[in-house]
Legacy VTK file of the C-alpha trace (Angstrom):
# vtk DataFile Version 3.0
C-alpha trace
ASCII
DATASET POLYDATA
POINTS 109 float
79.954 57.393 -236.126
76.984 55.084 -236.906
74.480 53.332 -234.276
74.519 49.580 -234.880
71.128 47.997 -233.394
71.207 43.713 -233.090
67.665 42.777 -233.023
65.907 40.232 -231.245
65.754 36.176 -232.503
64.092 36.283 -234.857
63.085 39.053 -234.333
64.599 41.347 -237.161
60.707 42.217 -238.806
59.798 43.879 -234.902
61.740 45.004 -234.484
61.944 47.980 -236.891
59.731 50.060 -234.259
62.417 50.160 -232.299
64.909 51.314 -235.196
62.542 53.917 -237.831
62.420 55.211 -233.621
66.642 55.511 -233.298
66.802 56.702 -236.601
64.840 59.110 -236.142
66.041 60.229 -232.969
69.605 60.884 -233.623
71.876 62.855 -235.480
74.130 59.700 -236.535
73.186 56.289 -239.065
71.176 53.487 -237.630
72.083 50.538 -238.923
70.777 47.376 -237.998
71.759 44.084 -240.528
69.572 41.179 -240.453
71.194 38.585 -238.120
70.520 35.224 -239.540
67.360 33.179 -239.423
68.367 30.123 -239.966
71.366 29.663 -237.864
70.464 31.299 -234.302
74.197 30.089 -232.669
75.940 32.153 -230.463
78.920 31.553 -233.434
76.766 32.271 -236.333
75.728 35.319 -234.847
79.165 36.703 -233.532
80.433 36.322 -237.667
77.886 38.569 -238.283
77.478 40.984 -235.798
82.034 40.858 -235.998
81.233 42.238 -239.594
78.937 45.033 -239.263
81.471 46.632 -235.816
83.196 48.819 -238.561
85.455 51.705 -237.719
82.664 54.202 -238.327
80.537 51.901 -235.255
81.123 53.938 -232.408
77.561 52.363 -230.364
76.275 49.140 -230.738
72.715 49.134 -228.656
71.113 44.915 -228.342
68.256 43.513 -227.961
67.362 39.802 -227.000
68.941 37.339 -228.303
71.643 40.633 -229.910
72.286 41.481 -226.173
73.109 38.883 -225.180
75.302 38.410 -228.077
77.461 40.890 -228.111
77.933 41.137 -224.404
79.558 37.550 -224.571
81.121 39.187 -227.685
82.551 42.157 -224.688
83.453 39.003 -222.591
85.729 37.726 -224.864
87.741 40.488 -226.696
87.444 44.370 -226.970
84.799 45.373 -229.568
86.344 49.018 -230.628
83.739 50.930 -228.876
82.270 53.580 -227.022
79.170 52.446 -225.924
78.109 48.865 -225.383
73.347 49.204 -224.604
71.426 46.456 -223.545
67.591 46.054 -224.196
66.060 43.071 -221.984
68.845 40.395 -222.661
68.611 37.052 -221.926
70.682 36.256 -219.106
72.028 32.810 -219.491
73.313 30.589 -216.669
75.266 26.935 -217.826
72.120 25.374 -218.217
71.248 27.840 -220.985
67.758 30.369 -220.507
65.229 29.604 -218.619
63.325 31.884 -220.002
63.814 33.875 -216.842
65.580 37.379 -215.857
66.899 39.672 -218.539
69.322 42.678 -218.529
68.977 46.089 -219.426
72.068 47.617 -218.793
74.869 50.412 -220.475
77.982 49.643 -220.665
80.391 53.016 -221.581
83.921 52.655 -222.127
LINES 1 110
109 0 1 2 3 4 5 6 7 8 9 10 11 12 13 14 15 16 17 18 19 20 21 22 23 24 25 26 27 28 29 30 31 32 33 34 35 36 37 38 39 40 41 42 43 44 45 46 47 48 49 50 51 52 53 54 55 56 57 58 59 60 61 62 63 64 65 66 67 68 69 70 71 72 73 74 75 76 77 78 79 80 81 82 83 84 85 86 87 88 89 90 91 92 93 94 95 96 97 98 99 100 101 102 103 104 105 106 107 108
């Protein structure tokens, strides 16, 4: 079993403190791929996330844009994971994110 951590937009390096804390506090491996800085579209990130969700991944933690990406993916198809945790995921409206509200949630299937 493994946990997949998805960083925020352009935040791979900044989110390493969260990754270290997860690795120190959990017995399972924590995977933390670098998502593309050069193309921060949902489609580009979703492609990377799909590749990272292996059968060993049972929990996905998404921070900020990583959380928004995986939440949108979960509304479109079964991710095949047991737990989805969102940390400060932007609330995207019809006109995009206005910099306002964020969501923090844990979803268990």
